[in-house]
C-alpha positions in Angstrom: 3.5 179.4 207.1 0.4 181.4 208.0 -2.5 181.3 205.6 -3.8 184.7 204.3 -7.0 185.7 206.0 -10.1 186.5 204.0 -11.6 189.9 204.2 -14.4 188.5 206.4 -11.9 187.0 208.8 -10.0 190.3 208.9 -13.2 192.2 209.7 -14.1 189.7 212.4 -10.7 190.1 214.0 -10.9 193.9 214.0 -14.4 193.8 215.6 -13.4 191.2 218.1 -10.2 193.1 219.0 -12.4 196.2 219.5 -14.7 194.1 221.8 -11.7 192.9 223.8 -10.6 196.5 224.2 -14.0 197.6 225.4 -14.1 194.7 227.9 -10.7 195.8 229.2 -12.0 199.3 229.8 -15.1 198.0 231.5 -13.1 195.7 233.8 -11.0 198.7 234.8 -14.2 200.4 235.9 -15.3 197.2 237.7 -11.9 197.2 239.5 -12.7 200.7 240.8 -16.1 199.5 242.0 -14.3 196.7 244.0 -11.7 199.1 245.4 -14.7 201.2 246.7 -16.2 198.0 248.1 -19.2 198.2 245.8 -19.3 194.5 244.8 -22.9 194.6 243.7 -22.4 197.1 240.9 -19.0 195.6 240.0 -20.5 192.1 239.8 -23.4 193.1 237.6 -21.2 195.0 235.2 -18.6 192.3 235.1 -21.2 189.6 234.5 -22.9 191.7 231.7 -19.7 192.5 229.9 -18.0 189.1 230.1 -21.1 187.1 229.3 -20.9 188.7 225.8 -17.5 186.9 225.4 -18.9 183.4 226.0 -19.7 182.7 222.3 -16.1 183.4 221.3 -14.7 180.1 222.4 -12.7 177.5 220.6 -15.9 176.1 219.1 -16.8 179.4 217.4 -16.6 178.6 213.7 -14.9 181.9 212.7 -12.3 181.6 215.5 -11.7 178.0 214.5 -11.2 179.0 210.8 -8.6 181.6 211.9 -6.7 179.8 214.6 -7.2 176.1 213.9 -3.5 175.5 213.1 -2.2 177.5 216.1 -2.3 175.2 219.2 -0.6 177.9 221.4 -3.2 180.5 220.5 -6.0 178.0 221.2 -4.5 177.2 224.5 -4.4 180.9 225.4 -8.0 181.2 224.2 -9.1 178.3 226.4 -7.4 179.7 229.4 -9.0 183.1 228.8 -12.4 181.6 228.3 -12.0 179.8 231.6 -11.4 183.1 233.3 -14.4 184.6 231.4 -16.5 181.7 232.8 -15.3 182.6 236.3 -16.1 186.2 235.7 -19.6 185.4 234.6 -20.1 183.5 238.0 -18.1 186.1 240.0 -20.5 186.2 242.9 -20.4 182.4 243.3 -16.6 182.1 242.8 -15.3 184.9 245.1 -16.3 186.1 248.5 -15.0 189.6 248.9 -13.8 192.7 247.0 -10.1 191.9 247.6 -10.5 188.4 246.2 -12.4 189.7 243.2 -9.7 192.4 242.6 -7.0 189.8 242.7 -9.0 187.6 240.2 -9.4 190.6 237.8 -5.8 191.6 237.8 -4.0 188.2 238.2 -6.3 186.1 236.0 -8.9 187.8 233.8 -6.9 190.8 232.5 -3.6 188.8 232.3 -5.3 186.0 230.3 -7.1 188.6 228.1 -3.8 190.3 227.2 -2.1 187.0 226.4 -5.0 185.9 224.1 -5.3 189.4 222.6 -1.6 189.2 221.6 -2.5 186.3 219.3 -5.5 188.1 217.9 -3.3 191.2 217.1 -0.6 189.0 215.6 -3.1 187.5 213.2 -4.3 191.0 212.3 -0.9 192.1 211.2 
């Protein structure tokens, strides 16, 4: 049985969900930069946007208070946070625009959607 969320937890989840949506939109723009072979602009935007997600890991007290009893959700969060860490270091991790695009679509966005499913489920 799922415990009822406090008003503060509900507010947090709504704001966090909005942040994830904004990141997804920014990553879509980054993808366009990579398609145009403009890795410099894409990298800077990707680093800036994803570095804002770093504090929202499993150790975050609010996330812990909401998801502590959901091991599957925490696993999805950890997988997503690993992709976020790669995104923050995109220029060190990937060599060309094609490799960056593949990472965006096959890892970062996929992991975000999986994690965000758990966030939305808690919000309902």
